[in-house]
ZAMARGU-4260 file (C-alpha; in steps of 0.2 Angstrom, whole numbers, plus 5000, padded with zeros to 4 digits):
<rodrens>
0) 5643/4660/4630 | 5652/4655/4649 | 5665/4646/4638 | 5669/4662/4629 | 5670/4673/4645
5) 5679/4660/4653 | 5692/4660/4639 | 5691/4679/4636 | 5694/4682/4655 | 5709/4669/4657
10) 5718/4679/4644 | 5716/4695/4654 | 5721/4687/4667 | 5738/4684/4660 | 5741/4702/4654
15) 5737/4707/4672 | 5750/4696/4679 | 5760/4702/4664 | 5759/4720/4672 | 5760/4716/4691
20) 5776/4708/4685 | 5782/4724/4677 | 5774/4736/4691 | 5783/4726/4705 | 5801/4722/4697
25) 5813/4727/4709 | 5822/4743/4706 | 5838/4750/4715 | 5836/4770/4719 | 5848/4781/4729
30) 5838/4793/4740 | 5845/4804/4754 | 5863/4797/4750 | 5858/4778/4751 | 5853/4764/4740
35) 5833/4759/4742 | 5826/4743/4734 | 5809/4748/4730 | 5796/4743/4715 | 5798/4750/4697
40) 5779/4759/4700 | 5787/4769/4716 | 5801/4777/4707 | 5798/4796/4703 | 5806/4810/4693
45) 5822/4815/4699 | 5826/4798/4707 | 5845/4792/4706 | 5842/4775/4697 | 5855/4762/4698
50) 5854/4749/4684 | 5864/4734/4679 | 5865/4722/4665 | 5854/4710/4673 | 5838/4721/4671
55) 5829/4732/4659 | 5829/4750/4661 | 5811/4754/4671 | 5809/4769/4668 | 5817/4783/4655
60) 5835/4789/4664 | 5848/4804/4660 | 5864/4793/4661 | 5877/4803/4673 | 5888/4789/4678
65) 5895/4772/4672 | 5908/4762/4678 | 5916/4763/4661 | 5932/4771/4660 | 5925/4780/4645
70) 5909/4786/4656 | 5898/4776/4643 | 5886/4762/4641 | 5879/4750/4625 | 5861/4746/4626
75) 5849/4735/4616 | 5835/4743/4609 | 5827/4727/4601 | 5811/4731/4613 | 5808/4747/4606
80) 5815/4747/4588 | 5819/4728/4582 | 5835/4731/4581 | 5849/4720/4588 | 5866/4731/4586
85) 5870/4739/4602 | 5869/4759/4602 | 5881/4768/4614 | 5875/4780/4627 | 5883/4794/4634
90) 5886/4804/4648 | 5883/4822/4645 | 5899/4831/4638 | 5909/4839/4652 | 5899/4831/4664
95) 5912/4823/4675 | 5908/4818/4690 | 5910/4803/4699 | 5896/4794/4709 | 5899/4802/4725
100) 5900/4816/4718 | 5882/4815/4708 | 5875/4810/4725 | 5880/4825/4733 | 5880/4838/4719
105) 5864/4848/4717 | 5860/4850/4698 | 5844/4854/4687 | 5838/4845/4672 | 5827/4855/4662
110) 5818/4845/4648 | 5804/4845/4634 | 5788/4837/4638 | 5786/4817/4634 | 5785/4813/4616
115) 5784/4799/4608 | 5797/4801/4597 | 5810/4787/4601 | 5822/4795/4591 | 5823/4813/4597
120) 5826/4821/4615 | 5829/4839/4618 | 5837/4846/4637 | 5849/4853/4648 | 5858/4854/4664
125) 5862/4867/4675 | 5876/4865/4688 | 5882/4879/4700 | 5900/4878/4704 | 5912/4890/4714
130) 5896/4897/4723 | 5894/4907/4706 | 5875/4915/4700 | 5878/4909/4684 | 5875/4890/4681
135) 5886/4880/4669 | 5876/4875/4656 | 5876/4857/4647 | 5866/4851/4633 | 5856/4836/4632
140) 5851/4824/4618 | 5845/4808/4614 | 5862/4801/4615 | 5861/4805/4632 | 5844/4795/4635
145) 5842/4779/4642 | 5823/4773/4637 | 5813/4763/4645 | 5812/4745/4642 | 5833/4744/4634
150) 5845/4733/4642 | 5863/4738/4644 | 5877/4728/4641 | 5894/4732/4645 | 5898/4740/4661
155) 5893/4732/4678 | 5883/4746/4682 | 5877/4764/4678 | 5867/4776/4688 | 5852/4789/4679
160) 5841/4802/4681 | 5824/4798/4681 | 5815/4811/4669 | 5798/4802/4662 | 5791/4789/4673
165) 5776/4778/4671 | 5764/4780/4658 | 5775/4797/4652 | 5790/4787/4644 | 5792/4787/4627
170) 5790/4766/4627 | 5772/4770/4635 | 5769/4786/4621 | 5770/4773/4609 | 5757/4760/4614
175) 5741/4765/4610 | 5724/4755/4609 | 5721/4747/4592 | 5703/4742/4595 | 5697/4724/4591
180) 5698/4713/4576 | 5686/4704/4568 | 5685/4691/4557 | 5676/4692/4542 | 5667/4676/4547
185) 5656/4686/4558 | 5649/4692/4542 | 5641/4677/4535 | 5638/4670/4553 | 5629/4685/4557
190) 5620/4683/4540 | 5618/4666/4543 | 5609/4668/4562 | 5596/4683/4554 | 5590/4673/4541
195) 5587/4658/4552 | 5579/4669/4566 | 5570/4679/4552 | 5563/4659/4544 | 5560/4656/4562
200) 5549/4670/4561 | 5540/4666/4546 | 5536/4649/4550 | 5529/4655/4569 | 5517/4669/4559
205) 5511/4656/4548 | 5507/4644/4561 | 5498/4657/4572 | 5487/4661/4558 | 5484/4644/4553
210) 5479/4644/4573 | 5467/4658/4572 | 5461/4650/4557 | 5458/4632/4564 | 5450/4640/4581
215) 5436/4650/4572 | 5430/4634/4561 | 5434/4619/4575 | 5431/4626/4592 | 5413/4634/4592
220) 5409/4614/4587 | 5416/4608/4601 | 5405/4611/4615 | 5414/4599/4629 | 5430/4611/4628
225) 5421/4623/4638 | 5417/4642/4636 | 5425/4649/4621 | 5443/4659/4624 | 5442/4677/4620
230) 5458/4674/4606 | 5457/4694/4600 | 5463/4697/4618 | 5480/4706/4617 | 5489/4696/4631
235) 5480/4681/4622 | 5488/4684/4604 | 5504/4687/4613 | 5506/4672/4623 | 5500/4662/4608
240) 5514/4670/4599 | 5527/4668/4610 | 5523/4650/4614 | 5528/4647/4598 | 5544/4657/4598
245) 5550/4649/4613 | 5546/4632/4606 | 5556/4636/4589 | 5570/4643/4597 | 5581/4628/4594
250) 5581/4634/4577 | 5594/4648/4582 | 5611/4638/4585 | 5616/4649/4601 | 5628/4634/4605
255) 5637/4635/4592 | 5648/4649/4599 | 5655/4638/4609 | 5660/4626/4597 | 5668/4641/4587
260) 5679/4645/4603 | 5683/4628/4604 | 5688/4627/4586 | 5698/4642/4588 | 5708/4638/4602
265) 5712/4617/4593 | 5716/4629/4577 | 5729/4640/4587 | 5738/4625/4597 | 5740/4617/4577
270) 5748/4632/4570 | 5760/4632/4589 | 5764/4615/4589 | 5768/4614/4568 | 5786/4609/4566
275) 5787/4615/4550 | 5784/4634/4559 | 5796/4633/4572 | 5814/4640/4569 | 5828/4629/4576
280) 5841/4642/4576 | 5830/4654/4588 | 5818/4643/4595 | 5803/4651/4588 | 5788/4642/4586
285) 5773/4650/4577 | 5766/4663/4590 | 5746/4666/4589 | 5739/4684/4597 | 5722/4682/4591
290) 5715/4666/4589 | 5700/4673/4582 | 5707/4677/4567 | 5713/4660/4563 | 5701/4658/4547
295) 5706/4674/4540 | 5720/4667/4536 | 5713/4657/4522 | 5703/4674/4514 | 5720/4687/4512
300) 5718/4694/4496 | 5730/4709/4498 | 5748/4706/4506 | 5757/4721/4512 | 5775/4718/4516
305) 5792/4727/4522 | 5807/4724/4512 | 5821/4727/4524 | 5822/4711/4535 | 5808/4704/4528
310) 5812/4700/4513 | 5828/4702/4513 | 5840/4697/4529 | 5847/4715/4534 | 5864/4707/4536
315) 5874/4720/4525 | 5891/4716/4517 | 5901/4728/4510 | 5903/4722/4490 | 5909/4736/4478
320) 5916/4754/4477 | 5920/4766/4465 | 5933/4779/4466 | 5941/4789/4452 | 5932/4783/4439
325) 5935/4763/4441 | 5924/4750/4449 | 5932/4739/4463 | 5924/4721/4471 | 5929/4718/4487
330) 5937/4700/4487 | 5942/4693/4504 | 5958/4705/4509 | 5960/4711/4491 | 5952/4724/4478
335) 5948/4718/4462 | 5946/4729/4447 | 5936/4723/4434 | 5940/4736/4420 | 5959/4733/4423
340) 5955/4714/4428 | 5969/4717/4441 | 5966/4715/4461 | 5976/4726/4473 | 5983/4729/4491
345) 5973/4744/4499 | 5994/4749/4503 | 5997/4749/4488 | 5983/4757/4479 | 5984/4777/4473
350) 5981/4792/4485 | 5963/4792/4479 | 5958/4774/4484 | 5967/4776/4502 | 5957/4793/4506
355) 5941/4785/4503 | 5943/4772/4516 | 5949/4783/4528 | 5935/4792/4525 | 5925/4776/4528
360) 5935/4773/4544 | 5932/4787/4551 | 5917/4795/4547 | 5904/4784/4556 | 5898/4785/4575
365) 5903/4766/4578 | 5909/4762/4594 | 5920/4746/4601 | 5914/4737/4615 | 5928/4728/4623
370) 5929/4721/4642 | 5944/4731/4645 | 5948/4749/4641 | 5965/4746/4640 | 5970/4741/4618
375) 5989/4742/4621 | 5988/4723/4627 | 5983/4718/4608 | 5995/4708/4598 | 5999/4707/4583
380) 5994/4689/4581 | 5975/4697/4586 | 5976/4711/4575 | 5981/4700/4558 | 5967/4688/4564
385) 5954/4703/4561 | 5962/4709/4545 | 5961/4691/4539 | 5942/4687/4545 | 5936/4705/4543
390) 5922/4702/4556 | 5923/4712/4572 | 5912/4708/4584 | 5917/4721/4595 | 5910/4734/4584
395) 5892/4742/4590 | 5885/4752/4576 | 5867/4760/4578 | 5866/4756/4559 | 5870/4739/4551
400) 5878/4748/4535 | 5891/4758/4546 | 5896/4740/4554 | 5897/4732/4536 | 5909/4748/4529
405) 5920/4747/4544 | 5921/4727/4542 | 5925/4730/4525 | 5939/4743/4530 | 5948/4731/4541
410) 5946/4717/4529 | 5959/4729/4518 | 5971/4731/4532 | 5962/4748/4540 | 5954/4743/4556
415) 5946/4756/4566 | 5952/4751/4586 | 5940/4763/4596 | 5938/4781/4602 | 5945/4786/4618
420) 5943/4802/4626 | 5936/4811/4607 | 5955/4802/4599 | 5949/4791/4585 | 5962/4777/4582
425) 5966/4769/4565 | 5978/4754/4564 | 5986/4750/4547 | 5990/4734/4541 | 5994/4730/4522
430) 6002/4715/4514 | 6005/4708/4533 | 6014/4724/4538 | 6011/4733/4554 | 6012/4750/4548
435) 6007/4758/4565 | 5993/4767/4572 | 5986/4784/4566 | 5975/4794/4576 | 5963/4808/4574
440) 5955/4821/4588 | 5937/4820/4585 | 5930/4838/4585 | 5912/4836/4581 | 5898/4824/4575
445) 5884/4830/4562 | 5871/4817/4567 | 5860/4807/4555 | 5841/4812/4549 | 5829/4807/4536
450) 5827/4823/4531 | 5847/4828/4530 | 5849/4808/4522 | 5867/4810/4528 | 5879/4810/4544
455) 5895/4819/4544 | 5911/4820/4556 | 5925/4834/4559 | 5940/4826/4563 | 5960/4836/4567
460) 5973/4822/4558 | 5989/4823/4565 | 5994/4837/4556 | 5982/4847/4563 | 5970/4851/4546
465) 5953/4850/4550 | 5942/4836/4539 | 5925/4837/4536 | 5919/4818/4531 | 5903/4816/4526
470) 5891/4803/4521 | 5874/4798/4514 | 5863/4795/4500 | 5867/4804/4484 | 5853/4815/4481
475) 5859/4825/4499 | 5880/4824/4493 | 5880/4828/4477 | 5872/4842/4474 | 5883/4850/4488
480) 5899/4846/4479 | 5910/4857/4469 | 5907/4858/4451 | 5924/4851/4446 | 5918/4835/4456
485) 5915/4820/4444 | 5896/4820/4451 | 5890/4814/4434 | 5901/4798/4431 | 5898/4793/4450
490) 5879/4797/4450 | 5880/4784/4434 | 5889/4772/4445 | 5877/4772/4458 | 5861/4772/4450
495) 5869/4754/4440 | 5873/4749/4458 | 5855/4751/4465 | 5850/4742/4447 | 5860/4725/4454
500) 5850/4728/4472 | 5865/4735/4480 | 5862/4749/4495 | 5873/4763/4490 | 5880/4779/4498
505) 5891/4794/4492 | 5907/4800/4501 | 5914/4817/4500 | 5925/4828/4512 | 5930/4847/4514
510) 5944/4855/4522 | 5942/4867/4534 | 5949/4882/4542 | 5949/4889/4562 | 5939/4902/4559
515) 5925/4893/4551 | 5925/4877/4563 | 5925/4890/4578 | 5912/4898/4570 | 5902/4883/4566
520) 5904/4876/4584 | 5898/4894/4593 | 5883/4892/4581 | 5880/4873/4585 | 5882/4875/4606
525) 5871/4889/4604 | 5857/4880/4594 | 5859/4863/4607 | 5854/4870/4621 | 5837/4878/4614
530) 5821/4867/4621 | 5811/4870/4606 | 5816/4869/4587 | 5832/4864/4591 | 5831/4850/4577
535) 5828/4862/4564 | 5840/4875/4570 | 5855/4862/4572 | 5850/4858/4553 | 5852/4876/4549
540) 5869/4875/4558 | 5875/4859/4549 | 5867/4866/4531 | 5879/4881/4531 | 5896/4869/4534
545) 5889/4855/4523 | 5895/4864/4506 | 5909/4865/4492 | 5913/4846/4496 | 5926/4838/4486
550) 5918/4821/4481 | 5929/4804/4484 | 5917/4791/4478 | 5904/4779/4480 | 5900/4762/4491
555) 5889/4748/4487 | 5881/4735/4501 | 5873/4719/4500 | 5858/4714/4507 | 5856/4698/4506
560) 5838/4688/4502 | 5829/4679/4515 | 5829/4659/4512 | 5816/4653/4499 | 5807/4673/4498
565) 5805/4669/4479 | 5798/4653/4480 | 5786/4659/4494 | 5781/4676/4485 | 5778/4666/4467
570) 5767/4653/4478 | 5757/4667/4486 | 5755/4676/4467 | 5747/4660/4460 | 5736/4657/4476
575) 5730/4674/4471 | 5735/4685/4483 | 5739/4705/4476 | 5757/4708/4485 | 5762/4726/4488
580) 5780/4730/4496 | 5782/4745/4507 | 5798/4751/4510 | 5809/4767/4516 | 5822/4763/4504
585) 5824/4771/4485 | 5818/4765/4470 | 5830/4760/4460 | 5836/4747/4475 | 5819/4742/4477
590) 5814/4738/4462 | 5831/4726/4459 | 5826/4718/4474 | 5807/4716/4469 | 5815/4708/4453
595) 5828/4698/4463 | 5814/4689/4473 | 5802/4688/4459 | 5789/4700/4467 | 5788/4707/4448
600) 5790/4694/4435 | 5802/4698/4421 | 5788/4698/4407 | 5779/4710/4419 | 5773/4728/4411
605) 5781/4740/4425 | 5773/4758/4426 | 5782/4772/4436 | 5774/4786/4444 | 5790/4796/4452
610) 5790/4815/4458 | 5773/4816/4452 | 5764/4829/4464 | 5752/4839/4451 | 5735/4833/4451
615) 5732/4834/4432 | 5749/4826/4429 | 5744/4813/4442 | 5727/4810/4432 | 5734/4809/4416
620) 5748/4795/4421 | 5733/4786/4429 | 5724/4784/4413 | 5737/4782/4403 | 5741/4764/4415
625) 5723/4760/4415 | 5723/4760/4396 | 5740/4750/4398 | 5733/4738/4409 | 5717/4735/4398
630) 5727/4731/4383 | 5738/4721/4390 | 5729/4705/4393 | 5743/4693/4393 | 5756/4703/4403
635) 5756/4708/4421 | 5757/4725/4424 | 5764/4733/4441 | 5767/4749/4449 | 5780/4758/4456
640) 5777/4773/4467 | 5787/4782/4478 | 5783/4792/4493 | 5779/4812/4488 | 5769/4805/4473
645) 5759/4791/4488 | 5755/4807/4495 | 5748/4817/4482 | 5738/4802/4476 | 5730/4799/4494
650) 5724/4816/4495 | 5719/4820/4476 | 5714/4806/4467 | 5712/4792/4482 | 5699/4783/4472
655) 5706/4782/4456 | 5723/4776/4463 | 5716/4764/4471 | 5706/4757/4455 | 5723/4756/4445
660) 5734/4748/4460 | 5722/4734/4463 | 5721/4729/4444 | 5739/4727/4443 | 5746/4709/4448
665) 5761/4719/4461 | 5764/4735/4469 | 5781/4744/4474 | 5780/4759/4485 | 5797/4767/4490
670) 5804/4780/4500 | 5790/4780/4513 | 5788/4784/4532 | 5780/4771/4544 | 5763/4783/4544
675) 5764/4783/4527 | 5764/4763/4526 | 5749/4763/4539 | 5739/4776/4527 | 5741/4767/4514
680) 5733/4749/4523 | 5721/4761/4530 | 5716/4767/4515 | 5714/4751/4504 | 5707/4741/4517
685) 5691/4756/4519 | 5691/4760/4500 | 5689/4739/4495 | 5682/4723/4502 | 5696/4715/4503
690) 5705/4705/4518 | 5722/4712/4519 | 5737/4706/4530 | 5754/4716/4534 | 5772/4708/4537
695) 5785/4717/4543 | 5800/4714/4558 | 5804/4730/4565 | 5796/4743/4576 | 5794/4755/4561
700) 5783/4740/4555 | 5769/4742/4568 | 5757/4756/4564 | 5756/4745/4546 | 5754/4727/4554
705) 5742/4734/4568 | 5731/4743/4555 | 5728/4727/4543 | 5715/4715/4546 | 5729/4704/4550
710) 5746/4708/4559 | 5759/4696/4555 | 5776/4698/4563 | 5793/4690/4561 | 5804/4688/4577
715) 5820/4682/4581 | 5836/4690/4579 | 5829/4705/4573 | 5819/4709/4589 | 5802/4704/4595
720) 5792/4723/4594 | 5786/4718/4577 | 5777/4699/4583 | 5773/4707/4600 | 5760/4718/4589
725) 5756/4708/4577 | 5741/4696/4578 | 5753/4680/4571 | 5772/4680/4573 | 5782/4667/4564
730) 5803/4668/4562 | 5805/4666/4545 | 5796/4674/4530 | 5796/4657/4520 | 5786/4651/4534
735) 5772/4661/4529 | 5768/4651/4514 | 5763/4638/4525 | 5755/4649/4537 | 5742/4654/4524
740) 5741/4640/4512 | 5741/4626/4525 | 5732/4632/4540 | 5722/4645/4531 | 5714/4634/4521
745) 5711/4621/4535 | 5705/4633/4547 | 5692/4643/4535 | 5684/4626/4529 | 5682/4619/4545
750) 5674/4634/4551 | 5662/4635/4535 | 5658/4615/4538 | 5656/4620/4557 | 5643/4635/4554
755) 5633/4624/4540 | 5630/4609/4547 | 5625/4620/4563 | 5612/4626/4554 | 5606/4611/4546
760) 5606/4600/4563 | 5596/4616/4570 | 5583/4616/4556 | 5580/4596/4556 | 5575/4594/4574
765) 5565/4610/4574 | 5556/4606/4556 | 5548/4589/4564 | 5540/4602/4578 | 5536/4612/4565
770) 5525/4598/4555 | 5518/4591/4569 | 5509/4608/4575 | 5496/4604/4557 | 5492/4589/4568
775) 5491/4592/4587 | 5479/4608/4583 | 5495/4619/4585 | 5496/4620/4604 | 5515/4623/4602
780) 5518/4606/4610 | 5535/4598/4607 | 5534/4581/4596 | 5550/4576/4606 | 5553/4572/4625
785) 5562/4585/4636 | 5576/4572/4638 | 5580/4573/4618 | 5581/4591/4618 | 5592/4594/4632
790) 5604/4582/4626 | 5601/4584/4607 | 5615/4600/4607 | 5627/4591/4620 | 5628/4573/4615
795) 5619/4565/4600 | 5625/4575/4587 | 5640/4586/4596 | 5656/4576/4597 | 5655/4568/4581
800) 5654/4585/4569 | 5664/4595/4581 | 5681/4584/4581 | 5678/4583/4563 | 5677/4601/4561
805) 5694/4605/4570 | 5702/4590/4561 | 5695/4589/4544 | 5708/4592/4528 | 5700/4591/4513
810) 5718/4591/4504 | 5734/4586/4510 | 5748/4599/4516 | 5757/4593/4502 | 5744/4596/4490
815) 5740/4614/4496 | 5759/4617/4494 | 5759/4609/4479 | 5742/4619/4470 | 5743/4635/4478
820) 5729/4639/4466 | 5716/4629/4477 | 5718/4645/4489 | 5708/4652/4477 | 5693/4642/4479
825) 5690/4646/4497 | 5694/4665/4496 | 5680/4679/4498 | 5672/4666/4508 | 5665/4654/4496
830) 5661/4640/4503 | 5649/4650/4514 | 5641/4660/4500 | 5621/4660/4500 | 5621/4645/4487
835) 5631/4634/4499 | 5618/4639/4515 | 5602/4638/4503 | 5608/4620/4498 | 5612/4613/4515
840) 5594/4619/4523 | 5587/4612/4507 | 5592/4596/4512 | 5590/4598/4529 | 5571/4603/4523
845) 5570/4587/4513 | 5575/4574/4527 | 5564/4583/4539 | 5549/4579/4527 | 5554/4563/4524
850) 5559/4557/4542 | 5543/4564/4549 | 5530/4558/4535 | 5539/4542/4535 | 5534/4539/4552
855) 5517/4547/4550 | 5513/4536/4537 | 5517/4519/4546 | 5508/4526/4560 | 5491/4533/4550
860) 5484/4516/4546 | 5488/4506/4556 | 5499/4511/4575 | 5499/4493/4582 | 5518/4491/4578
865) 5523/4483/4597 | 5525/4463/4596 | 5513/4462/4612 | 5501/4470/4603 | 5500/4488/4609
870) 5499/4503/4600 | 5509/4515/4598 | 5507/4534/4606 | 5513/4551/4607 | 5530/4545/4613
875) 5533/4531/4602 | 5531/4544/4589 | 5542/4556/4594 | 5556/4543/4597 | 5554/4535/4581
880) 5558/4554/4574 | 5572/4559/4586 | 5581/4541/4584 | 5583/4544/4564 | 5587/4561/4566
885) 5602/4556/4577 | 5609/4541/4564 | 5603/4552/4550 | 5614/4567/4555 | 5631/4558/4563
890) 5632/4546/4545 | 5629/4563/4539 | 5647/4568/4546 | 5653/4552/4538 | 5648/4557/4520
895) 5653/4575/4521 | 5670/4574/4530 | 5686/4569/4517 | 5698/4565/4529 | 5691/4550/4542
900) 5700/4545/4555 | 5698/4530/4568 | 5693/4542/4581 | 5682/4552/4570 | 5672/4534/4568
905) 5673/4530/4583 | 5665/4548/4589 | 5650/4543/4577 | 5646/4526/4582 | 5648/4534/4602
910) 5636/4548/4598 | 5623/4533/4591 | 5625/4520/4604 | 5625/4537/4618 | 5607/4540/4612
915) 5602/4521/4613 | 5609/4521/4629 | 5602/4537/4639 | 5585/4533/4630 | 5584/4516/4636
920) 5591/4521/4653 | 5577/4535/4657 | 5564/4524/4649 | 5568/4512/4666 | 5562/4527/4675
925) 5543/4523/4681 | 5539/4542/4684 | 5546/4547/4666 | 5533/4550/4652 | 5544/4536/4642
930) 5542/4521/4655 | 5545/4504/4646 | 5541/4513/4627 | 5558/4510/4622 | 5561/4492/4628
935) 5546/4488/4617 | 5552/4501/4602 | 5568/4490/4603 | 5562/4472/4600 | 5548/4480/4585
940) 5552/4475/4567 | 5542/4488/4560 | 5551/4501/4569 | 5567/4495/4564 | 5563/4495/4547
945) 5556/4512/4546 | 5573/4520/4554 | 5585/4508/4540 | 5572/4513/4524 | 5570/4531/4530
950) 5590/4535/4535 | 5594/4527/4517 | 5582/4537/4508 | 5588/4551/4519 | 5605/4548/4514
955) 5605/4544/4499 | 5604/4562/4489 | 5621/4565/4501 | 5627/4547/4495 | 5624/4552/4476
960) 5632/4570/4478 | 5649/4563/4486 | 5651/4547/4474 | 5648/4562/4459 | 5660/4573/4469
965) 5674/4560/4472 | 5673/4554/4454 | 5673/4569/4443 | 5676/4584/4454 | 5685/4583/4470
970) 5704/4582/4462 | 5717/4596/4463 | 5718/4596/4442 | 5699/4598/4442 | 5699/4614/4454
975) 5712/4623/4444 | 5705/4618/4429 | 5687/4624/4437 | 5696/4642/4443
</rodrens>
């Protein structure tokens, strides 16, 4: 218990140190016109905070000034959402004060109450200029907010006004206490402990009743014991009963908890130091944040997995596009048309294709990060290099899709060079010839939202024509196109792209009149200064103008699969895990990815539940699926569901949905929000006895990871938000196979052995004491010397089996990876079933009877066993018992081990020798009850014959079972047949 408290205390102290390091981080603020350096915990609302690229943003700030000429900065938000793409943060529109004016100028910032939404912020700045009473109002959005925890990139320093500090920052509001997770092993440990306690109470009760019977018959006949004691007195009954309880308390293995903590510490150390779980690219070893769950890594039945960034790399590549009835494939710096079997340069293609790529190069929110704001010095050779490679490291996008699209455009010669004062510049280099730079005025950006599923941009070209470009999911773009647009053909092609596992976008545009634009801007400005319902008001404004599109075409991006993801999923399925993929992507793309990564077998019978919300229809469909599962005995069954249907199922038919889903080999849930992911995990966890695990790589997976019994985060290039929130962290998805099949197997098997051996060990030492009570007139006297009871748990049978419990390997690592089905042999805590527990207890009871009555038989008729003719006394009898117990217990470790090393063998020999040495030294003490007993003990031939014969007889059943097991049962192939 002290060791456990020390372990928890060290972890708490480490967390306290981290808290202090964050709270005491130095921050530069401007107060009363002067810069001051203070601890971050003392930052107050209204402070002007100076942030450089060498530190994290200490609180939520409204950006007011940047040393960049464009009054912009880029931030890395990996701490918040796991994304490594730099995102631009802008100073408020029309807020053009320099640093000196900001310090001296009085402004009022009005904002909404703190909310945990990382992607939403409403506020406004009111400035009074020229002594007027009517303030100038400038709207504030999330694009003007520097969130706590992000890191600045680009400018030397920025200045922002603190609006949310301390526990009211968005980062802190997203932090919540999830409670302590407990391992499933605690259930069977508690059950075994209760069984031992009940057994102890039963033995005590039986012995007490036998004592009462003996007292009533024997004591009255022994007159020299004095006047009879009032044995029916309440206090005397309590004293007698309590004496037996104290004597047999050794039956309850309290010290086992210390060894369990030690085993868990070493188990975590083995995982952290496993070279196969180390990623050299990111210098990331396996992370263990909850060592108390180590053994549950071998008990997982259902695995919930994210798709993007977990099964796939989240590295987008522009692959294909569809324009005017033709499909094109990007090949280096050219477009290949499979329909015509021809290759084209973009500059030589018809206007429809050029317009599509012009729309793609303009309809985005990408910023170009550069060491210099002056792009005039860029040489022709540099631009040619950009076209050749198609890689522009300076592109900073909030979405990898947008960056991939711009890189594809650059390969074809249409290069987005950046934005200066809302002037967007496109460089055109076709067939090695520079056609100059075209400039467009960016008038307005209609931001992407998950509800709209599209983003749009309004620009004015060099001819003064105003265009609205839009791109997004086909379901949000195609219905808004003109009836004359080829929506049907494009939709068919998009579906084909999705079946190939590609991420798709539809692209459209419309021409706006000046009056339409002015009206739209006025309505947007009115909505943008509102603090309540701003998002909904802006969405209504966008709805009025995003209509009557001319459809330009569609694009397809490839998201490459993670390394060995297919082999990993196949191995985990063979191990008996049911794998659920929970994603926000569309059905077609997710289903195709599921096929590609072998999550859904080719021969599987797939059932779809898409866009069904009526309870009767859901129940009818579930009944059909359940009937199909029952009849399709040879084929695996897979279930594909979308988010709308999931909500309806969890509301109306949660139990039937659970029953059907758990019968399927694989489940795909598409178009889910992070909250829905968490709800599914919670529902399955609570409605079944299965152990669940969730794995993901982004902030949107955190709730799912924390809800599952075991959370596994993938850390690396995608950030560390999921890894920090998880119980275990790995760098790549394929490492999950080794984490579960090897470390999970070892940890589960080792803990099971430790618990069962502890129960066995404590039974044999207390069993002899129980049998002795029959022959000592039930006096609650211990048959052992106090030295033996003290050192039995610490030295005699401790180091040998504890070391084995931390190092034993039933199968080699390669065998466990080659035969994933071995994982089934330990699932559902089969190693610690009541059958296993009773087997160990029965063997312990048998050995107790053999040890006790062999010694009793030797001393019963003739107790003259010493060479000098002395008779054996009480101390000799107890020493005979304990010595055989120590030898039998340690040699049993040898018989039950699967991986015996020289060190383990040395521990066994050392434990036996430690008993002999400690007893010998103790018996030299003239004041001890063992004085000179052990000297005569060691020189007695009858006693040594007793030790040898009794040890052989005790271990004979174990030896026979081990021999039979090794010859016939203990082989991976035979285990697979049994399974």
